[in-house]
N, C-alpha and C positions, 0 to 999 in steps of 0.2 A: 776349455775348448771341447766342442762336441763334434761328432762326425756328420758328414753330409747326408741328408735324408733323401736325395734324388734316387729313385728306385730303378736299378738296372735290370733289364729283362733277364729272368731266370738266374739272377745273382743276388737280388735283394738290395738294400740301401748301399749307396756308394761308400760311405764311411770315411772318406778322405777328410783330413782336418779342415775345419772351417776357420778361415783366418780373416774374413772381411766382416767388419762390424755392421755394414749395411744389410747383410743377409745372414742371420745367425744360424741358418739351417742348410747353407749351400757352400760347397767348395768353389774354388776359382774356375774349375772346369765346367760346372753346372749352374753357375750363377746367372747366366743370361740365356738359358735354354727356354725357348718359346714353343708352344704347341704348333705342330706342322699342319693342322687342319686348316683348309682354306677359310678365310674370314674369322679366324680365331687367333687372337694374339695374347691369350692367357699364358701365364707362366706354366711351363711344363713341369709335371711332378714325377713322371716316369717314362721309361722307354716302352714302346708298343711291344708286347710279348707274343704277338701273332706269329706262328711259325708254319712254313710250308716245308721247304728243304733248308731254309735259313731263317733266322729270327729277324723280324722286321726291324725293330730297333729305333724307329723314328720317335722323336719326343712328342708326348701327349700330355694334356692337362686332364684333370679328373672328370671333365664334362664331355670329353671326346673319346672315340674308339676306332678300332680298325673296322673298315666296312667290307662286307662280302660282295658288294656290287651295287650299282645304282647311284653311286656317289661320283661327283665330278671334282676336278681341281688339279693342281700341278702334279700330284702323285697318282692320279687315277690310271695312268697307262703303265705304271711300274708293276712288275710281277708280284711284288709284295702288297699291292693294292692301295686304294685310297683310304682316307680317314675322314670321319664325319662326327657331328654331334650325336651324343647318345639320345635315344628316344626318352621323352619325359616319363 
């Protein structure tokens, strides 16, 4: 058995035991994490590590990032900001 590779903001890989054969790199807590960016339903690989007074922590895939402004979507009005695709 290996540890979960889902990256927790400012903590590193989760490391919890992986017990599900369908996903050899995820624990039961992170198995179904999906990117929070609007119109993106990729599997999340890490928590957003953007910090203001608190760490954002929303799940993101490797193609998306925390946005500093100009993005729209369900999280655009939150103090921790919206998320969007990275520029190519």
